KEKE-3310 file (N, C-alpha, C; in steps of 0.2 Angstrom, whole numbers, plus 5000, padded with zeros to 4 digits):
npx = (5060:5059:5048:5042:5036:5029:5024:5016:5012:5004:5007:4996:4991:5002:5001:4989:4994:5001:4992:4990:5003:5003:4993:4999:5011:5004:5000:5012:5022:5035:5043:5053:5048:5050:5048:5045:5044:5038:5038:5046:5047:5035:5034:5043:5049:5039:5033:5029:5036:5051:5061:5062:5062:5067:5060:5070:5082:5088:5100:5109:5098:5093:5103:5105:5092:5085:5091:5096:5088:5073:5058:5043:5034:5025:5018:5009:4996:4983:4973:4970:4962:4947:4937:4940:4939:4926:4920:4918:4922:4934:4949:4960:4956:4953:4966:4973:4966:4969:4982:4981:4980:4974:4961:4957:4951:4961:4969:4976:4992:5003:5019:5025:5039:5045:5055:5053:5040:5043:5053:5047:5036:5039:5038:5025:5019:5006:4994:4981:4970:4973:4968:4968:4969:4967:4965:4968:4975:4985:4998:5014:5014:5003:4993:4980:4977:4966:4956:4941:4935:4941:4946:4943:4931:4936:4929:4921:4930:4936:4925:4924:4936:4934:4924:4930:4941:4943:4944:4953:4969:4973:4979:4986:4989:4998:5006:5017:5013:4999:4982:4979:4973:4965:4969:4975:4989:5000:5008:5022:5030:5041:5035:5034:5034:5022:5013:5015:5010:4996:4993:4994:4983:4967:4955:4950:4949:4948:4952:4950:4964:4981:4981:4970:4971:4982:4977:4968:4977:4983:4973:4964:4950:4941:4934:4930:4929:4921:4921:4924:4929:4925:4921:4919:4928:4940:4940:4937:4929:4930:4930:4920:4912:4908:4899:4898:4885:4873:4876:4871:4871:4872:4887:4901:4909:4918:4932:4933:4940:4945:4939:4926:4927:4941:4954:4961:4952:4946:4940:4929:4922:4915:4901:4891:4881:4888:4901:4896:4886:4891:4894:4886:4890:4886:4883:4896:4902:4894:4897:4911:4909:4903:4901:4908:4920:4934:4940:4957:4958:4948:4946:4959:4967:4968:4960:4950:4944:4939:4928:4920:4917:4911:4915:4924:4942:4958:4971:4984:5000:5015:5031:5046:5062)
npy = (4998:5014:5019:5033:5039:5052:5059:5071:5080:5076:5063:5054:5054:5048:5035:5031:5031:5019:5010:5014:5012:4998:4995:5001:4992:4980:4983:4986:4975:4971:4982:4995:5003:5018:5028:5044:5054:5063:5055:5042:5031:5025:5016:5006:4989:4986:4976:4980:4991:4997:5006:5019:5036:5051:5068:5077:5071:5069:5069:5069:5063:5064:5060:5047:5040:5044:5050:5044:5033:5023:5030:5033:5045:5049:5061:5071:5080:5072:5079:5090:5086:5085:5075:5073:5085:5088:5078:5065:5051:5040:5045:5036:5029:5040:5044:5033:5032:5045:5043:5034:5021:5005:5003:4992:4991:4991:4992:5002:4997:4992:4986:4978:4971:4956:4959:4973:4972:4966:4974:4987:4984:4981:4993:4995:4987:4981:4979:4978:4978:4988:5004:5015:5032:5045:5062:5074:5083:5087:5099:5102:5115:5123:5138:5137:5127:5118:5111:5114:5108:5096:5090:5080:5086:5091:5089:5079:5069:5067:5062:5050:5044:5044:5034:5022:5021:5013:5000:4999:5002:5018:5025:5040:5047:5060:5075:5087:5100:5099:5097:5091:5076:5070:5056:5047:5040:5049:5048:5051:5046:5038:5035:5021:5015:5019:5013:5000:5001:5003:4991:4983:4986:4985:4992:5007:5024:5037:5052:5060:5058:5053:5041:5034:5030:5022:5012:5006:5001:4991:4982:4984:4987:5002:5016:5030:5048:5060:5077:5090:5083:5068:5051:5044:5049:5049:5038:5021:5006:4996:5003:5010:5023:5038:5052:5069:5079:5088:5105:5118:5132:5144:5144:5155:5156:5163:5161:5149:5138:5126:5117:5114:5118:5125:5115:5118:5123:5136:5150:5158:5150:5142:5132:5129:5131:5128:5118:5106:5102:5095:5081:5067:5061:5049:5040:5038:5031:5020:5014:5011:5001:4992:4977:4979:4985:4977:4967:4963:4954:4945:4942:4935:4937:4944:4938:4932:4943:4949:4940:4943:4956:4956:4961:4957:4956:4956:4948:4957:4955:4949:4954:4946:4947)
npz = (4930:4939:4951:4958:4972:4979:4995:5002:5018:5034:5046:5047:5034:5028:5033:5027:5014:5013:5008:4995:4991:4991:4981:4970:4969:4966:4953:4946:4948:4946:4946:4954:4969:4975:4989:4994:5008:5022:5034:5034:5042:5043:5033:5035:5034:5025:5013:5001:4997:4991:4994:5006:5008:5017:5015:5018:5015:5002:4995:4980:4973:4960:4952:4956:4955:4945:4933:4917:4918:4917:4922:4933:4938:4952:4960:4963:4973:4981:4988:4981:4970:4960:4963:4977:4983:4981:4988:4983:4985:4994:5002:4998:4987:4978:4977:4971:4959:4953:4949:4939:4944:4948:4959:4972:4984:4993:5009:5023:5029:5042:5046:5059:5066:5076:5085:5087:5093:5105:5111:5112:5118:5131:5137:5140:5149:5160:5173:5171:5157:5142:5138:5125:5121:5109:5109:5103:5089:5075:5070:5079:5093:5089:5087:5093:5106:5106:5094:5087:5076:5075:5087:5102:5113:5129:5140:5137:5134:5147:5154:5148:5152:5166:5167:5163:5170:5182:5177:5167:5161:5156:5143:5136:5121:5119:5116:5124:5122:5121:5127:5144:5152:5167:5178:5169:5159:5151:5135:5125:5111:5099:5082:5079:5091:5097:5088:5092:5105:5102:5095:5106:5113:5122:5121:5111:5108:5097:5087:5071:5066:5066:5074:5072:5059:5060:5069:5060:5051:5058:5060:5070:5077:5082:5091:5083:5083:5074:5066:5058:5047:5037:5039:5027:5019:5025:5034:5041:5038:5047:5059:5073:5069:5074:5071:5072:5079:5069:5064:5075:5073:5061:5052:5050:5035:5027:5025:5020:5007:4999:5007:5019:5033:5042:5047:5058:5067:5067:5077:5072:5064:5072:5074:5084:5099:5110:5116:5121:5113:5102:5103:5109:5124:5130:5119:5114:5125:5126:5114:5116:5125:5118:5107:5095:5097:5099:5112:5117:5127:5125:5111:5103:5092:5075:5066:5073:5079:5067:5064:5075:5072:5060:5048:5034:5035:5030:5040:5047:5041:5049:5048:5051:5059)
capx = (5058:5059:5042:5044:5029:5030:5019:5016:5007:5006:5009:4990:4991:5007:4999:4984:4997:5003:4987:4992:5009:5001:4990:5005:5015:5000:5000:5019:5025:5042:5047:5055:5044:5053:5043:5048:5039:5040:5038:5048:5047:5029:5035:5049:5047:5034:5035:5027:5040:5058:5065:5058:5067:5064:5061:5076:5088:5088:5106:5110:5092:5092:5108:5104:5086:5081:5095:5097:5083:5066:5055:5036:5033:5018:5020:5003:4992:4976:4968:4968:4958:4940:4933:4941:4936:4918:4918:4916:4927:4939:4956:4964:4953:4955:4974:4975:4963:4973:4988:4979:4981:4968:4960:4953:4949:4967:4968:4983:4995:5009:5022:5030:5043:5044:5059:5049:5034:5046:5056:5043:5030:5041:5036:5018:5017:5001:4991:4975:4970:4975:4964:4972:4965:4970:4960:4970:4979:4988:5005:5016:5014:4998:4991:4975:4978:4960:4953:4934:4933:4945:4948:4937:4930:4939:4924:4919:4936:4937:4920:4925:4941:4931:4920:4933:4948:4944:4945:4958:4975:4971:4985:4983:4994:4998:5012:5017:5009:4992:4978:4980:4967:4966:4969:4978:4996:5002:5014:5024:5035:5042:5029:5033:5032:5015:5010:5015:5005:4990:4993:4993:4978:4961:4950:4953:4945:4952:4949:4952:4971:4986:4980:4964:4974:4987:4973:4966:4983:4985:4967:4962:4943:4941:4929:4933:4924:4922:4918:4925:4930:4920:4924:4918:4934:4946:4939:4937:4922:4931:4929:4914:4913:4903:4899:4896:4878:4873:4877:4865:4871:4875:4894:4904:4913:4922:4939:4933:4942:4944:4936:4921:4930:4948:4955:4964:4947:4945:4934:4924:4918:4911:4894:4887:4880:4893:4904:4892:4881:4894:4893:4882:4895:4883:4884:4903:4904:4891:4901:4917:4907:4900:4905:4912:4927:4936:4945:4961:4957:4943:4948:4966:4970:4964:4955:4944:4941:4935:4922:4915:4915:4906:4917:4930:4948:4964:4975:4991:5006:5020:5038:5051:5069)
capy = (5005:5017:5022:5038:5041:5057:5060:5077:5080:5073:5056:5050:5054:5044:5029:5030:5030:5012:5006:5016:5008:4991:4995:5002:4986:4975:4985:4986:4970:4970:4988:4997:5008:5023:5032:5050:5056:5066:5050:5036:5026:5022:5011:5001:4982:4985:4972:4983:4997:4995:5011:5025:5042:5057:5074:5081:5067:5068:5071:5065:5059:5064:5055:5040:5037:5047:5051:5038:5027:5023:5032:5035:5050:5050:5067:5076:5080:5071:5084:5095:5083:5087:5070:5073:5092:5087:5072:5059:5045:5040:5048:5031:5028:5046:5045:5028:5034:5051:5041:5028:5014:5002:5002:4986:4991:4991:4996:5003:4991:4994:4980:4978:4964:4953:4963:4979:4971:4964:4979:4993:4981:4981:5000:4996:4982:4983:4973:4979:4979:4995:5008:5021:5038:5051:5067:5080:5081:5093:5100:5105:5122:5127:5144:5135:5120:5114:5113:5111:5104:5089:5087:5078:5091:5089:5087:5072:5064:5066:5058:5043:5042:5042:5029:5016:5021:5007:4993:4999:5007:5022:5029:5046:5049:5067:5079:5092:5106:5097:5097:5085:5073:5067:5049:5044:5040:5052:5045:5054:5042:5038:5032:5013:5013:5021:5008:4994:5002:5002:4984:4979:4989:4982:4997:5013:5030:5041:5057:5060:5059:5047:5035:5030:5027:5016:5006:5002:4997:4985:4978:4985:4991:5007:5021:5036:5053:5065:5083:5093:5079:5063:5044:5042:5051:5048:5033:5014:5003:4992:5007:5012:5030:5043:5058:5075:5082:5093:5112:5122:5139:5145:5146:5160:5153:5167:5159:5142:5138:5120:5113:5118:5120:5124:5109:5120:5125:5144:5151:5162:5145:5137:5132:5126:5136:5127:5111:5100:5100:5092:5074:5064:5057:5042:5036:5036:5027:5014:5011:5008:4995:4987:4971:4981:4987:4970:4967:4957:4949:4940:4940:4935:4938:4948:4934:4931:4950:4950:4936:4947:4963:4955:4963:4953:4960:4951:4949:4960:4950:4951:4953:4945:4948)
capz = (4931:4946:4952:4963:4975:4984:4999:5006:5023:5040:5047:5045:5027:5026:5034:5022:5008:5012:5004:4988:4989:4989:4974:4965:4968:4962:4946:4944:4953:4944:4946:4960:4972:4980:4993:4997:5013:5029:5039:5031:5047:5042:5027:5036:5034:5021:5007:4994:4996:4990:4998:5009:5010:5020:5011:5020:5014:4995:4991:4974:4971:4953:4948:4959:4954:4939:4927:4913:4920:4915:4928:4933:4944:4956:4964:4964:4979:4980:4991:4976:4965:4960:4967:4984:4985:4981:4993:4979:4986:5000:5000:4995:4981:4974:4976:4966:4952:4951:4946:4935:4948:4949:4966:4973:4991:4997:5016:5025:5033:5045:5048:5065:5067:5082:5090:5089:5098:5111:5114:5114:5122:5138:5140:5141:5154:5164:5177:5168:5150:5140:5133:5122:5118:5106:5109:5100:5084:5072:5071:5086:5094:5086:5091:5097:5108:5105:5087:5088:5070:5075:5093:5106:5119:5135:5145:5134:5135:5154:5157:5146:5157:5173:5166:5162:5174:5186:5174:5162:5161:5151:5140:5132:5117:5120:5116:5130:5120:5120:5133:5148:5156:5174:5179:5163:5158:5145:5132:5119:5109:5092:5079:5079:5098:5098:5084:5096:5110:5099:5094:5112:5117:5122:5118:5108:5107:5093:5083:5065:5066:5064:5078:5069:5053:5063:5071:5054:5047:5062:5060:5077:5077:5087:5091:5081:5083:5068:5067:5052:5041:5037:5039:5020:5015:5029:5039:5039:5040:5053:5065:5075:5067:5077:5068:5076:5078:5064:5067:5078:5071:5054:5052:5045:5031:5022:5024:5017:5001:4996:5012:5022:5039:5043:5052:5065:5072:5068:5081:5069:5060:5076:5072:5089:5104:5115:5114:5123:5107:5097:5103:5115:5127:5131:5113:5114:5130:5124:5108:5118:5129:5113:5104:5089:5100:5101:5117:5116:5132:5123:5104:5104:5085:5070:5063:5078:5079:5061:5065:5079:5070:5055:5042:5032:5035:5030:5045:5046:5040:5053:5045:5056:5057)
cpx = (5057:5052:5043:5037:5031:5024:5020:5011:5009:5006:5002:4990:4996:5005:4994:4988:5000:4998:4988:4998:5007:4997:4995:5008:5011:5000:5007:5023:5033:5046:5048:5051:5048:5049:5048:5043:5042:5041:5040:5047:5040:5030:5041:5045:5041:5036:5034:5032:5048:5063:5061:5063:5063:5065:5067:5082:5088:5094:5107:5104:5092:5096:5107:5098:5082:5085:5097:5093:5076:5062:5047:5036:5026:5019:5014:4999:4985:4971:4966:4964:4951:4936:4934:4938:4929:4916:4916:4921:4932:4945:4960:4962:4954:4962:4976:4973:4967:4979:4987:4980:4975:4967:4955:4952:4955:4966:4975:4986:5002:5012:5027:5033:5043:5049:5056:5044:5037:5049:5052:5037:5032:5039:5029:5015:5011:4997:4983:4975:4971:4970:4968:4967:4970:4965:4961:4975:4982:4995:5007:5016:5009:4996:4985:4976:4972:4957:4946:4932:4937:4945:4942:4937:4932:4934:4921:4924:4937:4931:4921:4931:4938:4927:4924:4940:4949:4946:4950:4964:4974:4977:4983:4989:4993:5005:5011:5013:5001:4989:4978:4973:4970:4966:4971:4986:4997:5008:5015:5030:5036:5036:5028:5032:5025:5011:5010:5010:4998:4988:4991:4987:4971:4955:4954:4948:4950:4948:4951:4960:4975:4984:4975:4967:4978:4983:4970:4971:4985:4979:4964:4956:4943:4935:4932:4927:4926:4918:4918:4926:4925:4924:4923:4924:4940:4946:4939:4931:4923:4930:4922:4915:4907:4904:4896:4889:4878:4874:4870:4865:4874:4882:4896:4910:4917:4929:4939:4935:4940:4940:4931:4924:4938:4949:4958:4959:4946:4939:4928:4919:4914:4904:4889:4886:4886:4895:4900:4887:4884:4893:4889:4887:4893:4884:4891:4905:4900:4895:4908:4915:4905:4904:4909:4919:4929:4941:4950:4961:4952:4945:4956:4970:4965:4959:4949:4940:4937:4928:4917:4913:4911:4908:4924:4936:4954:4968:4982:4996:5011:5027:5043:5058:5073)
cpy = (5007:5020:5026:5041:5046:5059:5066:5077:5076:5065:5051:5049:5049:5036:5027:5028:5023:5008:5008:5012:5001:4990:4996:4996:4981:4976:4984:4981:4970:4976:4990:5003:5012:5028:5038:5054:5059:5061:5043:5030:5022:5016:5006:4994:4981:4982:4975:4989:4995:5000:5017:5030:5048:5063:5077:5077:5065:5070:5066:5061:5058:5059:5048:5036:5039:5047:5044:5032:5028:5025:5033:5039:5051:5055:5071:5074:5078:5075:5090:5092:5085:5082:5071:5080:5091:5081:5066:5054:5046:5043:5043:5030:5034:5046:5040:5030:5040:5049:5035:5021:5011:5001:4996:4985:4990:4995:4997:4997:4994:4987:4981:4971:4962:4957:4969:4978:4969:4970:4985:4990:4981:4988:5000:4990:4985:4977:4974:4980:4987:4998:5014:5026:5043:5056:5073:5079:5088:5094:5103:5112:5126:5132:5142:5128:5115:5116:5110:5107:5097:5086:5085:5083:5088:5086:5080:5067:5062:5062:5051:5040:5040:5036:5022:5015:5015:5000:4993:5004:5011:5026:5034:5048:5057:5070:5084:5098:5105:5097:5091:5083:5071:5059:5045:5044:5043:5049:5049:5050:5042:5034:5024:5011:5014:5015:5002:4995:5001:4995:4980:4981:4985:4986:5003:5018:5035:5047:5056:5062:5053:5041:5030:5026:5021:5010:5002:4998:4991:4981:4978:4990:4996:5012:5027:5042:5058:5071:5087:5089:5073:5056:5042:5044:5049:5042:5026:5011:4998:4996:5008:5020:5034:5050:5063:5077:5087:5100:5115:5129:5139:5148:5151:5157:5157:5165:5152:5143:5131:5115:5117:5122:5120:5119:5112:5123:5133:5145:5154:5157:5141:5138:5129:5132:5135:5120:5105:5098:5096:5084:5072:5059:5050:5038:5034:5031:5020:5010:5008:5002:4990:4982:4973:4983:4980:4971:4961:4952:4943:4937:4941:4936:4942:4944:4933:4938:4951:4946:4940:4953:4962:4958:4960:4958:4955:4953:4952:4955:4953:4949:4952:4946:4942)
cpz = (4938:4946:4958:4965:4980:4988:5003:5012:5029:5040:5046:5038:5024:5027:5029:5015:5007:5008:4997:4986:4987:4982:4969:4963:4964:4955:4942:4948:4952:4944:4953:4963:4977:4983:4995:5001:5019:5034:5036:5035:5046:5037:5029:5037:5029:5015:5001:4993:4996:4994:5000:5011:5013:5015:5012:5019:5007:4991:4985:4971:4964:4950:4950:4956:4948:4932:4924:4914:4918:4922:4927:4939:4946:4961:4966:4971:4978:4983:4986:4970:4966:4964:4974:4987:4986:4985:4989:4979:4992:4997:4996:4988:4976:4972:4971:4959:4949:4947:4940:4938:4949:4957:4968:4981:4996:5004:5018:5029:5036:5048:5053:5065:5074:5087:5092:5094:5105:5115:5116:5119:5129:5141:5142:5145:5159:5167:5175:5160:5148:5136:5131:5119:5114:5105:5105:5094:5081:5073:5078:5086:5090:5090:5095:5099:5107:5098:5088:5082:5070:5082:5097:5112:5125:5140:5143:5136:5142:5157:5154:5151:5163:5173:5166:5166:5179:5183:5169:5164:5155:5149:5135:5128:5116:5120:5122:5128:5119:5127:5137:5150:5162:5174:5173:5163:5151:5142:5126:5117:5102:5089:5080:5086:5099:5094:5088:5101:5107:5097:5100:5116:5117:5119:5116:5107:5103:5090:5076:5065:5065:5068:5075:5062:5055:5065:5065:5051:5051:5063:5068:5077:5083:5086:5089:5080:5077:5068:5060:5046:5042:5036:5031:5016:5019:5033:5036:5042:5046:5060:5067:5074:5070:5075:5072:5075:5073:5068:5070:5076:5064:5054:5048:5041:5026:5021:5021:5009:4997:5001:5016:5028:5039:5049:5059:5069:5073:5072:5078:5065:5065:5075:5077:5095:5110:5113:5116:5118:5102:5097:5109:5118:5128:5125:5113:5119:5128:5118:5111:5122:5124:5110:5098:5091:5103:5107:5116:5121:5130:5116:5104:5097:5080:5067:5067:5079:5073:5062:5069:5076:5064:5048:5040:5032:5035:5036:5043:5046:5045:5050:5051:5054:5054)
residu = (UNK:UNK:UNK:UNK:UNK:UNK:UNK:UNK:UNK:UNK:UNK:UNK:UNK:UNK:UNK:UNK:UNK:UNK:UNK:UNK:UNK:UNK:UNK:UNK:UNK:UNK:UNK:UNK:UNK:UNK:UNK:UNK:UNK:UNK:UNK:UNK:UNK:UNK:UNK:UNK:UNK:UNK:UNK:UNK:UNK:UNK:UNK:UNK:UNK:UNK:UNK:UNK:UNK:UNK:UNK:UNK:UNK:UNK:UNK:UNK:UNK:UNK:UNK:UNK:UNK:UNK:UNK:UNK:UNK:UNK:UNK:UNK:UNK:UNK:UNK:UNK:UNK:UNK:UNK:UNK:UNK:UNK:UNK:UNK:UNK:UNK:UNK:UNK:UNK:UNK:UNK:UNK:UNK:UNK:UNK:UNK:UNK:UNK:UNK:UNK:UNK:UNK:UNK:UNK:UNK:UNK:UNK:UNK:UNK:UNK:UNK:UNK:UNK:UNK:UNK:UNK:UNK:UNK:UNK:UNK:UNK:UNK:UNK:UNK:UNK:UNK:UNK:UNK:UNK:UNK:UNK:UNK:UNK:UNK:UNK:UNK:UNK:UNK:UNK:UNK:UNK:UNK:UNK:UNK:UNK:UNK:UNK:UNK:UNK:UNK:UNK:UNK:UNK:UNK:UNK:UNK:UNK:UNK:UNK:UNK:UNK:UNK:UNK:UNK:UNK:UNK:UNK:UNK:UNK:UNK:UNK:UNK:UNK:UNK:UNK:UNK:UNK:UNK:UNK:UNK:UNK:UNK:UNK:UNK:UNK:UNK:UNK:UNK:UNK:UNK:UNK:UNK:UNK:UNK:UNK:UNK:UNK:UNK:UNK:UNK:UNK:UNK:UNK:UNK:UNK:UNK:UNK:UNK:UNK:UNK:UNK:UNK:UNK:UNK:UNK:UNK:UNK:UNK:UNK:UNK:UNK:UNK:UNK:UNK:UNK:UNK:UNK:UNK:UNK:UNK:UNK:UNK:UNK:UNK:UNK:UNK:UNK:UNK:UNK:UNK:UNK:UNK:UNK:UNK:UNK:UNK:UNK:UNK:UNK:UNK:UNK:UNK:UNK:UNK:UNK:UNK:UNK:UNK:UNK:UNK:UNK:UNK:UNK:UNK:UNK:UNK:UNK:UNK:UNK:UNK:UNK:UNK:UNK:UNK:UNK:UNK:UNK:UNK:UNK:UNK:UNK:UNK:UNK:UNK:UNK:UNK:UNK:UNK:UNK:UNK:UNK:UNK:UNK:UNK:UNK:UNK:UNK:UNK:UNK:UNK:UNK:UNK:UNK:UNK:UNK:UNK:UNK:UNK:UNK:UNK:UNK:UNK:UNK:UNK:UNK:UNK:UNK:UNK:UNK:UNK:UNK)
# end
């Protein structure tokens, strides 16, 4: 049987979907799992995925994969499920249950082979341990360069940089259309190169975007800051999840439909007197200094990191060429 799993949405959602793929394959081990996604590179080397295709590369798809064959179609969007809209469960759990797939706590996984680690790793050589930041997310060329519901306030991010810059080479995952920081190395590369960077990093500070999903998929505990969304729906227990302070103003929510806030950060919905009320920067800095953020200079593998973090987590399997 061909199981066709379609994923709509951004790269973070695709990374989360790797956990769904694992759950699907556990339930249907002898069937062929075909993923149709906007970011098929996320699923490369994944032993639970038989084929990953891009939405824009589906010529003859019906005749090749559906016509005359036994098929199971998994095409629906979990963001429109009642349990997700009402906050009753993590995205991965809702996604599995929506399709009738048994969920047993599967987590995202990204599989990097040795050649990728060696090839991309050469780009990130450093005489100091690496700290990676992702402070802004969303699609390219957004009208608002800063989304208050998702992005880390730049004053907070710059203070973090100033605190750690003497001891770490700080790499800022950032597109050219996103806001810059001082005393960092900006980087914009293909996804698997960025995954390699995250795998090599000693400390990580992320927002609710693809990098925090990638870190979870690589068993790399990180500090993750949350504003509009919640770690209960999109996050992972291995991370130190820092949730924004409660609103200090009543927001204007006339444009809210299936979620409370627009993730693009509509100015009319801003529910604080100023950005300084959103996070306590000292808490973020202390979390980055704390034991839960595992430095590769001390913990040299995922198993040792798990012991220090106090939460059981299977080490990521590495698929070699």
